[in-house]
C-alpha positions in Angstrom: 0.0 0.0 0.0 1.4 3.4 -1.0 1.3 6.5 1.2 -1.5 7.9 -1.0 -3.5 4.7 -0.6 -3.0 4.8 3.2 -4.0 8.5 3.2 -7.3 7.6 1.4 -7.9 4.7 3.8 -7.5 7.0 6.8 -10.7 8.8 5.6 -12.6 5.7 6.8 -11.2 5.9 10.3 -13.6 7.4 12.9 -13.8 7.6 16.6 -15.0 4.1 17.0 -12.6 1.7 18.7 -13.4 -0.9 16.1 -12.2 1.3 13.1 -9.1 2.5 14.9 -8.2 -1.1 15.9 -8.8 -2.4 12.4 -6.4 0.1 10.9 -3.9 -0.3 13.8 -3.8 -4.0 13.1 -3.4 -3.3 9.3 -0.2 -1.3 10.2 1.0 -3.9 12.7 0.6 -6.6 10.0 2.3 -4.3 7.4 5.1 -2.5 9.4 6.4 -1.0 6.1 3.3 1.4 6.5 4.7 3.0 9.7 6.9 5.6 7.9 3.9 6.7 5.7 1.6 6.8 8.8 4.1 9.0 10.6 4.5 11.2 7.6 0.8 11.7 7.5 0.6 12.2 11.2 3.2 14.9 11.1 1.6 16.8 8.3 0.2 18.7 11.2 -2.1 21.2 9.4 -4.0 18.4 7.6 -7.1 17.1 9.4 -6.3 13.6 8.2 -3.2 13.8 10.5 -5.6 13.4 13.4 -6.9 10.1 12.0 -3.3 8.9 11.5 -2.6 9.8 15.2 -5.6 7.8 16.3 -4.3 4.8 14.4 -0.8 5.3 15.6 -1.9 5.4 19.2 -3.9 2.2 18.8 -0.9 0.5 17.1 1.4 1.5 19.9 -1.2 0.3 22.5 -1.3 -3.1 20.8 2.4 -3.4 19.9 4.6 -0.6 21.3 7.8 -2.2 20.1 6.8 -1.4 16.5 7.7 2.2 17.2 11.4 1.4 18.0 12.8 2.0 14.5 10.9 5.3 14.4 11.7 6.8 17.8 13.9 9.5 16.3 11.2 10.6 13.9 8.4 10.4 16.5 10.3 12.4 19.2 11.7 15.0 16.7 8.2 15.8 15.5 5.9 15.5 18.6 6.2 19.2 19.5 4.8 20.2 16.0 1.5 18.5 16.6 -1.1 21.1 17.5 -4.6 20.0 16.4 -6.5 18.9 19.5 -7.7 15.5 18.1 -4.0 14.7 17.3 -2.4 16.0 20.5 -4.2 13.6 22.7 -3.1 10.4 21.0 0.5 11.7 20.6 0.6 12.5 24.4 -0.8 9.0 25.1 2.0 7.4 23.0 4.6 9.4 25.0 3.0 8.1 28.2 3.1 4.5 26.8 6.8 5.0 26.1 7.7 6.4 29.5 5.6 3.9 31.4 7.4 1.0 29.5 10.8 2.7 30.1 10.2 2.8 33.8 8.4 -0.5 34.1 9.7 -3.2 36.4 9.3 -5.8 33.7 12.0 -6.1 31.0 11.0 -4.8 27.6 12.7 -3.5 24.4 11.8 0.2 25.0 14.3 0.3 27.9 17.1 -0.5 25.5 16.1 1.9 22.7 14.6 5.0 24.4 17.6 7.3 24.6 18.3 10.4 26.6 17.7 12.6 23.5 14.3 10.9 23.1 13.4 11.5 26.8 14.5 15.2 26.4 12.1 15.7 23.5 9.3 14.0 25.4 10.0 16.2 28.5 9.9 19.3 26.3 6.6 18.3 24.7 5.0 17.3 28.0 5.9 20.7 29.6 4.5 22.4 26.5 1.2 20.5 26.9 1.1 21.4 30.6 1.6 25.2 30.0 -0.4 25.6 26.8 -4.2 25.7 26.5 -4.7 22.0 26.0 -7.6 19.8 27.0 -7.4 17.6 30.1 -6.3 14.3 28.5 -3.0 15.5 27.1 -2.3 17.3 30.3 -3.1 14.2 32.3 -0.8 12.0 30.1 1.9 14.7 30.4 1.6 14.9 34.2 2.0 11.1 34.5 5.0 11.0 32.1 6.7 14.0 33.8 6.2 12.4 37.2 7.9 9.2 36.1 10.7 11.1 34.3 11.1 13.3 37.4 12.1 10.3 39.5 15.3 10.2 37.4 15.7 13.8 36.3 15.9 16.0 39.4 14.7 19.3 38.1 11.3 18.0 36.7 9.4 17.5 39.9 9.9 21.1 41.3 8.8 22.5 37.9 5.9 20.2 37.7 4.7 21.2 41.2 4.9 24.9 40.3 2.7 24.3 37.2 0.2 22.1 39.0 -0.2 24.5 41.9 -0.4 27.5 39.7 -3.1 26.0 37.4 -5.0 24.1 40.0 -7.8 26.8 40.6 -8.4 27.5 37.0 -8.5 24.0 35.6 -11.2 21.3 35.3 -12.2 18.8 38.1 -10.4 16.1 36.0 -7.2 18.2 36.1 -7.5 18.8 39.8 -8.0 15.1 40.6 -5.0 14.1 38.6 -2.9 17.0 40.0 -3.8 16.0 43.6 -2.7 12.4 42.8 0.6 13.5 41.3 1.3 16.0 44.0 0.8 13.4 46.7 3.1 11.0 44.9 5.8 13.7 44.6 5.5 14.5 48.3 6.2 10.9 49.4 
């Protein structure tokens, strides 16, 4: 399948779990499609990029190791994503990567996620925290930053400042996640 054919197929992706999973499995079964999927995802001003992001998130949810050859491409471009429906799945993939990296069980992400990759994820997560994003990307970013902050000393103090500063003006969902993260930082 060519990039153009994949682009046309993405028109059929909708919010349903069934469709996203169908196309995620298509990409998992045909990993040669991943570069085209990422190229479409990172064409950030195109509405179809959001559909590519949904498929990519589901692909990573099913088989995160498939991202390993494309970690450079993914982390170099995540900060460019700005359409709300694309930001959420990209933030979720970052959380998947960070959770696997700090997981107690052995996995391939630990061997392949470099310091440079983590720096790009930290940068994107802080951007999502300080920008006017919806709750979901902020929640994924909070969790990723909390985990990264256990290794990178300056992150927790910065995260605490942002969480306390934004606490009163954010949604109840933000407040609940922020309280949880603040408690975990205080331990």
